C-alpha positions in Angstrom: 0.0 -0.3 0.3 1.3 3.0 -1.0 -0.1 5.4 2.2 -1.1 2.6 4.6 -4.1 4.3 4.1 -6.2 1.6 5.6 -4.3 1.2 9.1 -6.5 1.5 12.2 -6.6 5.2 14.1 -9.9 4.5 16.3 -10.2 7.6 17.2 -7.5 10.2 15.5 -6.4 13.3 16.5 -7.8 16.1 14.7 -5.8 18.8 12.9 -7.2 22.2 12.6 -6.3 24.2 9.0 -4.6 27.7 10.3 -4.9 31.0 8.5 -3.5 33.8 9.5 -5.2 37.0 11.2 -5.0 40.6 11.1 -2.4 40.3 13.9 -0.1 38.1 11.4 -0.3 35.0 13.8 -2.5 31.9 13.5 -5.9 31.7 13.8 -7.4 27.9 13.9 -10.0 27.1 11.9 -13.0 24.5 13.0 -13.7 21.7 10.8 -16.9 21.7 9.0 -19.7 20.1 10.6 -20.7 17.0 9.3 -24.4 18.0 9.2 -23.3 20.2 6.5 -20.7 18.4 4.9 -22.8 14.7 4.2 -25.6 16.4 2.2 -23.2 17.7 0.0 -21.4 14.8 -0.3 -24.5 12.8 -0.9 -24.7 16.2 -3.4 -21.9 15.4 -5.4 -22.2 11.7 -4.9 -24.9 11.5 -6.6 -24.0 13.8 -9.4 -20.8 11.0 -10.3 -23.1 8.1 -10.3 -25.3 10.0 -13.1 -22.7 11.2 -15.5 -20.6 8.1 -15.5 -20.6 4.4 -15.9 -19.0 1.2 -15.1 -18.0 -1.2 -17.7 -21.1 -3.6 -17.3 -21.8 -4.8 -20.8 -18.0 -6.5 -20.1 -18.9 -8.2 -16.7 -22.8 -9.1 -18.3 -21.3 -10.4 -21.4 -17.5 -11.7 -20.5 -15.3 -11.8 -23.4 -11.9 -13.8 -23.9 -9.4 -12.6 -21.6 -11.6 -10.4 -19.7 -9.5 -9.8 -16.4 -12.9 -8.5 -14.0 -11.8 -5.2 -13.5 -14.2 -2.2 -13.1 -13.2 0.2 -15.4 -15.3 3.5 -14.4 -15.3 6.4 -17.5 -18.1 9.1 -18.1 -21.2 9.6 -20.3 -19.9 11.8 -23.1 -19.5 11.3 -26.9 -19.1 7.9 -27.9 -20.6 6.3 -24.4 -23.6 9.1 -24.2 -25.4 5.6 -24.7 -24.0 4.5 -21.3 -26.2 3.1 -18.4 -25.3 5.8 -15.6 -23.9 3.9 -12.1 -26.8 5.2 -10.3 -29.3 2.8 -11.9 -27.0 0.0 -10.2 -26.1 1.5 -7.0 -27.9 0.9 -4.1 -27.2 2.3 -0.7 -27.1 1.5 3.0 -27.4 4.6 5.8 -25.1 4.6 8.4 -24.8 7.4 11.3 -22.1 9.3 12.0 -20.7 11.0 15.2 -18.3 13.8 16.0 -16.9 12.2 18.6 -15.6 9.1 16.6 -13.6 11.5 14.1 -12.0 12.9 17.1 -14.4 15.9 16.6 -15.2 18.2 19.7 -19.0 19.9 17.7 -21.0 17.6 19.3 -22.7 16.2 17.0 -24.9 12.5 17.3 -26.5 10.6 14.5 -25.6 12.1 11.6 -26.9 10.0 8.5 -24.2 9.5 5.8 -25.2 7.1 2.7 -23.0 4.8 1.2 -23.5 3.3 -2.5 -22.2 0.2 -3.4 -22.7 -1.8 -6.7 -22.1 -5.3 -6.9 -20.9 -6.1 -10.7 -20.5 -10.1 -10.4 -21.9 -12.1 -7.1 -19.2 -14.2 -5.2 -20.1 -17.5 -5.1 -19.8 -17.6 -1.2 -21.5 -15.4 1.7 -21.2 -11.9 2.6 -18.9 -11.1 5.2 -19.8 -8.4 8.1 -18.0 -5.9 8.9 -16.3 -7.0 11.6 -15.2 -10.0 10.2 -11.8 -10.8 8.9 -11.8 -10.9 4.7 -9.7 -11.4 1.7 -9.8 -8.3 -0.3 -8.0 -7.0 -3.5 -9.1 -3.2 -3.8 -8.0 -0.2 -5.7 -8.8 3.1 -3.7 -9.3 6.4 -6.0 -10.9 9.9 -5.8 -13.8 11.0 -7.6 -11.5 13.0 -10.1 -10.0 9.6 -11.3 -6.5 9.7 -9.3 -6.0 6.5 -7.5 -4.3 7.1 -3.9 -3.8 3.4 -2.9 -3.9 -0.2 -4.1 -3.5 -3.7 -3.1 -2.6 -5.9 -6.5 -2.9 -9.0 -4.7 -5.3 -10.1 -2.4 -4.6 -8.8 1.2 -6.7 -9.7 5.1 -8.2 -7.4 6.1 -10.8 -6.4 9.9 -11.9 -4.1 11.9 -9.0 -3.7 13.7 -6.6 -2.3 11.1 -9.2 0.0 8.7 -9.5 3.1 9.4 -11.7 4.3 6.3 -14.9 2.7 8.1 -16.8 3.4 5.3 -14.2 0.6 3.4 -15.6 -2.2 5.9 -19.2 -1.7 5.9 -19.2 -1.6 1.8 -17.7 -4.9 1.6 -20.1 -6.3 3.6 -22.6 -6.0 1.2 -21.1 -8.2 -1.4 -20.1 -11.7 -1.3 -17.0 -14.0 -1.4 -15.4 -16.8 -3.3 -15.2 -19.8 -2.2 -11.9 -21.8 -1.2 -12.8 -24.7 -4.0 -12.4 -22.0 -6.7 -9.0 -21.1 -6.0 -6.4 -20.5 -8.4 -2.8 -20.3 -8.3 -1.5 -18.3 -11.0 2.3 -18.7 -13.1 3.4 -15.1 -10.6 2.6 -17.2 -7.5 -0.1 -15.0 -6.5 -3.9 -16.7 -6.8 -7.5 -16.2 -7.5 -10.9 -16.7 -7.4 -12.7 -18.2 -10.1 -15.9 -16.8 -8.3 -14.8 -14.1 -6.5 -17.4 -11.1 -5.5 -16.3 -7.8 -7.6 -18.1 -4.7 -6.9 -17.6 -0.7 -6.1 -18.2 1.6 -3.1 -18.5 5.1 -3.0 -18.1 6.8 0.6 -18.7 9.7 1.6 -16.2 11.9 3.6 -17.4 11.7 7.0 -17.4 7.5 6.9 -13.5 8.2 5.4 -11.5 11.1 6.7 -13.8 13.7 7.2 -11.4 17.1 7.6 -7.7 15.5 7.8 -5.9 14.5 5.0 -4.3 10.9 4.3 -1.5 11.1 1.7 -2.6 12.9 -1.6 -6.5 12.4 -0.6 -7.8 16.1 0.4 -9.8 16.2 3.6 -13.7 16.4 2.7 -12.8 13.8 -0.4 -15.4 11.4 -0.6 -13.5 8.0 -1.8 -14.4 5.2 -4.6 -12.4 2.1 -3.6 -13.2 -1.2 -6.4 -13.4 -4.2 -4.5 -12.5 -8.0 -5.5 -13.1 -10.4 -2.2 -12.2 -14.1 -2.5 -12.7 -15.2 1.2 -13.8 -14.5 5.1 -13.9 -15.9 8.4 -17.3 -16.3 9.5 -17.8 -15.2 13.3 -14.6 -13.5 13.6 -13.0 -13.2 17.0 -10.1 -11.1 17.5 -9.9 -11.6 21.4 -10.0 -15.4 20.8 -13.0 -14.8 24.0 -16.1 -16.7 22.5 -17.4 -13.9 21.0 -17.7 -13.1 17.8 -16.7 -10.0 17.5 -19.6 -8.4 15.4 -21.3 -9.6 18.9 -19.2 -6.8 20.8 -20.7 -4.3 19.2 -23.5 -3.8 21.6 -25.2 -0.5 21.0 -25.4 -2.1 17.0 -24.2 1.1 15.7 -22.2 -0.3 13.6 -18.6 0.5 15.3 -17.1 -2.0 17.7 -14.3 0.9 19.3 -17.0 2.3 21.5 -18.0 -0.4 23.5 -16.4 -1.2 26.6 -17.8 -2.6 29.6 -15.1 -1.8 31.3 -13.5 1.2 30.3 -13.5 3.0 34.1 -11.0 0.5 35.1 -8.6 0.8 32.2 -5.9 3.2 32.4 -6.0 5.2 29.8 -3.0 4.0 27.9 -4.4 0.4 27.8 -8.4 1.0 26.5 -9.0 -2.0 25.1 -12.4 -2.5 23.5 -14.7 -5.4 24.0 -13.9 -7.0 21.0 -9.9 -6.4 21.7 -10.7 -7.2 25.3 -10.4 -11.5 26.8 -12.3 -10.1 30.2 -15.0 -7.8 29.2 -16.2 -6.5 32.2 -13.2 -6.5 34.1 -14.0 -8.8 36.9 -10.7 -11.0 36.5 -12.9 -13.5 35.4 -11.9 -14.4 31.2 -14.8 -14.1 29.0 -14.5 -17.4 27.8 -14.4 -18.9 31.3 -17.9 -17.1 31.9 -19.6 -18.5 28.6 -18.3 -21.8 29.0 -19.3 -25.4 30.5 -16.8 -27.6 32.6 -15.9 -29.2 28.8 -14.8 -26.0 27.8 -17.8 -25.9 25.5 -19.8 -22.0 24.8 -23.3 -22.4 26.2 -25.8 -20.5 24.2 -27.7 -18.7 25.3 -25.0 -16.7 27.5 -25.2 -17.6 31.0 -27.1 -14.8 33.4 -26.7 -16.5 37.2 -28.7 -13.6 38.9 -31.2 -13.0 36.0 -30.9 -9.4 35.8 -30.4 -9.4 31.8 -26.9 -8.5 31.7 -24.6 -11.7 30.7 -22.2 -13.3 33.5 -19.0 -11.5 31.2 -20.7 -8.4 31.2 -21.5 -8.1 34.6 -18.6 -7.8 36.8 -21.0 -8.3 40.3 -21.1 -12.2 38.9 
């Protein structure tokens, strides 16, 4: 990767632009509001989707030697009759709070729309945003500038993804299957039935007011994706609870679910999906959800019947 743009920084430090005031000193310019930028981004992305197309005809009737790569171009000239991206695009809405981006604006649950197109349906299943997934990708700006790409498949999971919309986007697609994997002459490998698609991410689900490498602030992003396979019910801390189940508030963010946050030192904060003792009671989570033979008990035990399972209840 060129700039390591997919390295996870959960609560990143916000960088403020500066300008000279009347006295010649620096004056901090506060970040724009999520509530202002989100509709602007959506309008920009929708305009792009209505004025551009992808090589859908090649995906519908693959020519000999087709590499199954998505190519996006402008609807104009000899391409004036092409079907716009918007006709194939689907969308999901995700809420973003300013605190998640390290901002102090106090905005909560600002709706952001992510668009995606499934160019080829994979032969497998869809991962969740919390599952470790084998992905080949290319990231670009709306003007076509490529800022990051992986020419071979790489494993990604939520613990190393900074662009929140990346994982939420690939979770809308299906992966390939292991019985369709092919080793190439150059030592790389591919899947005959991989899932292929493209996602369009508003800046609030990416870097928002920050810059990253060649990515300017407030930039919507495009990622072309190919999904190989994934690890179902990925368990990052091996505590017996799938990471997707550790999103206790179901807001699509794992980093803000931390049952024992008040007991953890500032320099050792571990959200539940990375914490083998979620309630901080000294008893490993796995022990609190397993029988004497090590088998996980479903539903998870709740000894005092208060509706809180033992592994989240330090009183038990």
